[in-house]
C-alpha positions, 0 to 999 in steps of 0.5 A: 852169152857174155857181155863185152869187157867194157860192159862187164866192168861198168857201174850203171847209172842208178835211179833212186827207187825211194818214193817221197811226197817232196821229190827234190832229187832229179832236177825235175820241174813243175808238174803242172806247167804244161799239163793242159797239153795232154788234153790236145792229144785228140782223135786225129792222133793215130798210134798205128802210124810211125812218126814223121822221121824228119820231125818237121813240126818240132824242128820248126818250133825249135828253129823259132825258139833258138833262132837257127835253121831247121837244117841245124837241128837233130832231135832225140829221145832226150839229150842223153840219146843225142850225147850217146849218138855223138860218142858213136859218131865221133869216137873210136876205140881208145880215143879220148873223151875229156870233160869236167870232174865232177860232172854228169856221170853218164859221160864216162859211162858212154866212154866206157861202152865205146871202149874209149878213154875218159878224163876229167879236168879243170875244177878246183876244191871249191868246184870253180872251173879253171878254164885255163886248166881245161884248155891246157888239158885239151892241148896236152891230151888232144881229146877226140871229143870234149863235153862241157856241161854248162851250167855244170851238173851236179855243182851248178857252176857256170862258165861264161860265154867268152870262156866257153868259146875259148875252150871251143877254139882250143881244139879242132876236134868236137866240143859239145856244150851240154846246155841242159840247164842253160835257161836258168842262166844266160851264157849260151853259145848256141848262137855261135854254131855257124862260127865254129865248125867243131861246136855242138850244143845239146839242149833238152825239154826236161828242165826249164820246160818241165817235160822230163817225162816225154824224153825229148832233146835236141842238138844244134850245130852247123849243117855238116855236123848235123848231117854226119850225126844223122847217119848214126841216128836210128829212124823214128827215134822220138815217138809221135806223142813226145814230138807233138807235146814238145812242139806245142810247149815250144810255142808257149815259151812264155810259160817256161820263161815265167817258171824259170824266173820263179825258180831263180828267185826260189834258188836264191832263197834256198841258197841263202837259207842254207848259208844262214844255217851254216851249211856250205852251199855253192852258188848255182846257175841251174835249177838246183843247189849243191851243198855239203853237210856233215850230218850223219845219214842226212838223206835218210833223215830227210826221207823220214820227213818224206823228202828226197834229195840227191846224195853223192858218194866217193870223192863227193861223200857228204855232198848233196844236191837239192832240186828247186821245187815249188815254194811249199816244197822248198819250205818243207825242205828248209824247215827239215834242214833247220831241225836237223842242223 
């Protein structure tokens, strides 16, 4: 049986299979931050029973964390599933999805799978985002769906809250603010969901809460939009263990806040150290630093030192992204970079 044409031509999202002791390629968090919660999965947890499909406890915890109603929340198997659900809900064949360029590569993959069109807009050669150009592209192309990753991945660039709202106001169609990294800066527009009928905010437990392994994300929007997306959401899309652990972690967000502050300090250290080496690094609002290096085979040379970072290709050839790890991990990375430089 042959796959459909859009899948046949698709270049999949490939995860690096290389294993290193210092793993700084996937923007993962502190492995010990909520490790103690695993001990709370006790005898009262039954694996033979389907999850509560309303995810009541989890939604209540999200509601308290965000400051919105439970009717404004949809949960999913990572923010990736929720973004995919939004494409399935709002985008038809040959409709247009607009985003930034470069940005998270999965947006264009979702578009191809849906047999829709995709364009990126708004970024200059130094990866700053020209909001006026984004708005111009929206008005000229009338995308059915606009997805803005803020802070942007992989560049770390941040769009100010007032500028994001100008993007939302520039169209009557749906605008998604993908705020996967927003805890690492302070420009969220999640408190504006009731003010804009076309606004959806997507967030995750993977980054600031250091829980990428439980694959839990959530979407916040006005009640009508959430009800529409719920029509497409498959039942029991989030497993019971993930929902339980996310619920517990959200009730201990002081741990997350302390961790985020430490990441911010380490992020500035890594950024400044790279600049001092003569490396072209970019200011970041996320838990990583994006940089350019002309060192031949930099990724392979770091792997020889048991360090893994993210390498990019194509138009981003010679660009790299390093996750902000622990103090020791960052020190090992910087020492290796100094040696190579």
